[in-house]
C-alpha positions, 0 to 999 in steps of 0.5 A: 306320910311314910308308906307301910313296909311291903309284906308280900313277895315279888318276882320278875325277870331282871334281864332284857328280853331277847336272845342272850347267854344268861337271864335272871329271875329275881325274887324278894320278900319275906317268903323268898326262901320258902318259895325258892325251896319249891321251885329250885331242886339242889343238893342238901341243904335247900336254898332256905338253909344256905348262908348269905352270899352263896350260890348253888347249881341245881334245877329250876322246877315247876312247883306243881308238876315238878317239871324241870325248867332249866339247869340254873344257878341260885344266889342267896341274899339275906336281909338286910344285906341285899339290894332290897334289904329283904330276903332275896334270891336270884336264879340265873338260867339260860337266856332266850325268850322262854326259859326265864318266863317259865321260871317266873311263872313257877315263882308266881305259881308258888305264891309270888306276885309279879313285881311292878316297874321299879318295885325292887328299887322302891323296896330298897328305898322303903327299907332305908338301903338308899335315899331317893336321890340314889334311887333316881340315880339308878334310873339315870345309870340305866338310861345313861347315853354317854360315858359322861352321863354314866359317870354322873349317875354313878357319883349320885348313886354313891350319894354325892348329891344326897350328901349335899342335900342332907347337909342343907337339910340339917342346917335348915332343920337347925335354923327352923328349930332356932326360929321356933325357940325364939317364939317361946321367949317374950319379945323383950328377952330375945337379943336382936343379934339372934334374928341377925344371926339366923338371917346370915345363916339363911343367906348361906343356905340360899347361896347353897341352894342357888349353887345346886340350881346352877347345875340344872342345865347340866343335869337336863342335858345329860339326862334328856339330851337336847334337840338341835335344829340345823336351819338355813337357806338351800345349799348353805351346807346344812347336810354337810354339817349334819354329816360332820357332827354325826361322823358319817354320811347320814344326809345326801350332799349335793350342789343342787339346792332343795336336796333335803325335803324332809327332816333328817334326824340323828343322835350324836354324842358331843364331848359326852353330851347326847344331842339329837341333831335335825337337818331340815329343808332349806327355808325359801319360797317354792312352788313345789308342794313337796318342798313346801311341806319340807319347809313347814316341817322345818318350822315345826322342828324349830318350834321344839328346838333347844338350839337352832344352828343357823347356817349362812353362806359367808361368801354372800351378803345376808339376804332379807329373809335371813335377816328376818329369820335371825331377828325372829329368834331369841339370841340365846337360842341361836348359833350362827355358823358362817360357812364357805369362807374358803370362797371369800368372806362378805359376812364376818362375826363382827357383822352380827354383834348380838349373836354368837357366831363362828366362821368356818369352811365345812368343806376344807377344815372339818371343824367338828370340835370347834362347832361342838364346843360352841353348841355345848356352850350355848346349851349349858350357858357356860364354858365347857370343862373336862369334867361334868362334876359329881352333882347335877339336879333333875327336874324334880329336884329343881322344882323343890329347890325353887320352892325352898328358895322362895320360902327362904326369901319370904322367911328373910323378909319376915325377919326384918320385923321381929314382932311375934306375928312376923316370927311365926310367919318366918318359922312357917316359911322355914318349915315349908322350905325344910319340907321341900328339901326333905322331899328331895331325899325322901324324908317325906313323901306320898304314894303318888310321888313315889309312883311318879318316880318308880313307874319310870323304871323297867320291870325287874329293877 
């Protein structure tokens, strides 16, 4: 059920805390201009009488005492041509920890309310400036961890995903209407071709939904990154691999086994995808209590990993412990790297037919790109292309699309029998699918649903 449009005026600091050249205090709502007149002194006319899109130099002041808080610029945005769709002003002042806080305090003293996390973007959604997929793209852009992530977020902010979902919604709306129209006619007056035609249209819709679902892994990796654990026996090259992928010496490399006794973690970007790499202690039985704790932490890291890179010494035969380790893991979540082929090769990829593997010499060949591509192929479950595309769904979208796909499947099954009772159920399933697709765009929503989205934003956005 749609929420009522907000009537109060909100204010917040819109820039990150800490030292900086400029800070911005944002005010939005019906009383934004009268409030600006109280806290900003400038040559006539006052802010409330200035046209949209203008800025003026003046002084931010406290509305009670008249104390000058800072020299500043004030920007004027008039509804509906503002970020929120409401009358808004932004005050640009000197950066630092105190000046913006004092100006925000002045705005609150003049009658504004402290904005909640994401409330400016939430108002943009409620005022039909953006749809819900675009609102989520704002958050994705803020938290983008690579250029590829930022490009995807920008495309979705431009409504690439919204347009795909909207097209689905409109076609499903038409299908639902046609199903309900069939109920208005006696059974013997409805041509059999009508149900057949609707069934074909549902097949197309189901295929479109599946195409969107296929982008889930891409979206998950770009938004959330992946945990990739490097595991193996002592002295097989785990720390060397971590340093190679990180691009700098992060872990100590030594010819002596057991050098790494704790997990070492580093964030890397592989071909535009954020990866959380974890180097671990060598897996072996040891009397050393410290090394035993390292092995325990290794096993804990493996239990939370999206992918395990298992390093083997290709110059040695596979040990019984390594065989047991490989057999204990799902082949879909493990990549075997056969290292030290420069010392001879007793293990080859053909010896591990059920596992994805590659043979390298980390010491001599530095195969960063080759290993990086293999990692991403495993995580994305497909070959890597130069462009991520313009659409990749989030976890929320995925849940809604899965429910919609299930409803459409149930609808199809009901259409196999054209009795009135089955048509009623088919129409009910189609309506349920329509509501799921509508939730993605924000055509129907609850306050709890919006809170779950916008509370992940920072204050001021």
